[in-house]
C-alpha positions, 0 to 999 in steps of 0.5 A: 574788564571794566562794566559798560554803562549799559550793563547789569552791574552799572544798573544794579549800582544805580538801583541800589543807590536810588533806594538808599539815596531817595529819602535825601534827594526827597529832603532836598527837593521838597525844600527846594519847591516848598512841598513834600507832596509835589516833591515826591513827583518831582524826585520820581521825574528825576529818577526816571530821567536818570534811568533813562540817561545812564547810557550817556554818562561817560564816568559814573564814578559819582552817580550820587553828584549826578543824580542831585543835579538832575533832581536839582534842575527838576526842581528848578524847572518846577519853579520856573513853570510855576513862576516861582523863581527869583534870581540872586546876583552876587558882587565881589564884596559880598563874596569877600565878606563872607568868611564866617560860617555860621550854620542854622541849628536843627531846633532852627530848621524844625521850626521852619515851615517848607513854604518858607524856603521858597521866600530864598532865592534858588541858590540860597535855598539849595546852599542851605539845604545841601549844607545845614539840612544834609550835611554836605561839605562846601567841596561837595556842594561846589561840585553839585552847583558848579560854584566856587567855595567862596561864592557858596560861602557868600550865598550861605551867609545871605540864606541863613540870615534871610531864613532867620528873620522869616522864621521870626515873622512867617506864619501858616494859615490854618487850613479851610477844611470842607466838612462834607470831605471831612465827614466822608474821610471820618466814615472811610477811616472808620470803615478802614479801621474795622476792616469792613472793606466791603463797605470801603469798596462801596464808597469807591467810584467805579473807575477809582484810580489808586497810586501806591507810590513808589509801588503800583497802580491800579484802576477800577473799584473791583481791581482795587478791591482784589488787590489793594484792600486784600493786602491790607487785610492781611496786615495789622501794622496799620491805624487810620486817623483823620489829619491834615497834610500840607493844609489837605484833609488826609488819612494819617496812619499810625503803627497801631490804635494805641500808638502815641507818636507825633507823626504818623508813619506814612499818610494817604490822600483821597479825591473826593467827587460828589459823595464817592472816592474818585482816587487814592494815593497811599505813600506806604512805600514812600514814608520818607515823604511823611518825615518832611511833610507839614502834618497835623492831626485833627 
């Protein structure tokens, strides 16, 4: 007997797919909206919407495509909410002229900042990401965004040409860093690396909040100390360093003090109020965000 859409089997299939596909969804959404940090929030919204909509699916044979459409729509909603969406019209001449397919090379994509993708119209952005970043076929893209293959070829050609032009001139301004915030972060890092968690806890506001992304949320310095710091105390696969993530001061996490990798395995963002930490956002369980984010070590 075929399981119903509300059955444990289908929900298990959905949860297994989410675990596999989440980094891919994030790579797509982060480039659609120009931010790896906000991209994870949009993906979270998409996953929740998908979970609560499972019972409405008539055919669950292509959950992957269904998830991408939800993530795409959530990204467009995000852009509309911030008035960042522009539209693109295609005429028959443009579609007919799009026979050649010249994908962007990995070195070209690696050199393009996330924010540069925002200068493409949404359909251009979507097609370039799906084809050149994620490796989807034209037929798969056609199904995902409900456009014809000739239209997709036209959009791809225009998007690739535009992104190559942008890549030659796009510059990311150096972040204006708050010296007071950097000093507090440095002190937090020094104490954390020394495993002086009592001193670290003393830096928190009494009502501090913790978001261990994709894992749990805690509130209050006492609870954070008992559950979150206690767990870090038991681990030895981390070493904190000062850096920036998307031009924001951040704590970069490497596997060990001697790690020389160019990129951290994950990062933390702290919200500072006065001379205390009001909120911690730890991406230990969402490491795919660090793979896409623009990161520098200070």
